[in-house]
C-alpha positions, 0 to 999 in steps of 0.5 A: 275389849269394850274399853279398847273400842271406846278409848279412841272415841274418848280421846276424840272427845278430849281432843275436840274439847281442847280445840274449842275451849281456847277459842271460846275463852277469847269470845267477847263478853255478852255474846258481842263480837269485837270489832275494834280494828286500828289502822295506820296509813301509810304502814311504811313511812320516812322519819318526819312523815305524817301518818293517819291513825284510825280507830275503826270500831271504837265508839269511845275516845282512843288513845294511840301511843308509840315511842316515835311520835307524841301520844295522840287521841282520836276523840269520841265520834271521830275515826281518825287523826294524824301524827308526825313521826319523829325525825330521829326514828331509826331507818329500817326499824319496825315500831309497835303502835298501841291503840287503846279504845276507851269505851271497851278498854281493849288495846291493840298493836299495829306495826309501823315501819320506818323506810330507809329513804325519804319520801315526798308524800305519803302513799295511803296503804291500809294496814290491817295487821294487829298484834295483841301485845302491850309492848311499844318497843322497836323491833329489829328487822331481819328475824321472824316474830315467833310465839303468836301462832293463831292468837292474832286477831279477834274471835267471833261468837258465831265462829266459835259456835260453828266450830263447836257444831263441827266438833259435835258433828264429827264426834256424833259421826264417829260414835254412829259408825262405831256403834254401827260396826258393833251391831253388824258384828253381833249378827 
């Protein structure tokens, strides 16, 4: 009978570990948080337009590459540079732009959408969307990109520690009430 009472607690503990372990694996080394946050302004542009490429959080040289403009470099100490989108970029397509931070070796992708019509001047629109993939090919519009789940973005060490504390608190509370219930039945 005791095994039946302990089984839910064992399953709760195993479930908690499976939830916490993947997030701990994505924590930055040395306990530091990853703050590399590349941006493209504007995020929607006509073929032949100019975009501003930002490499916030990278302290070294950043290399920016895509199939729709020449490879650009954001020098160390600077946070932005500009690039001209190829005039033959396919209208309505979404292209992945790869940012590689030289000081950390971290790569992030940001999507750039090509408009269907021409624009006279770009309108600045911040683009915080990052997709951690190595592909820099065009994405065909009309479908949903699946498979990313909760893996997009960065994980902060403080968030991992807070999540672990919540799991320990939940497991401790379950154990306390299970043991309290057992002692009440003995009297």
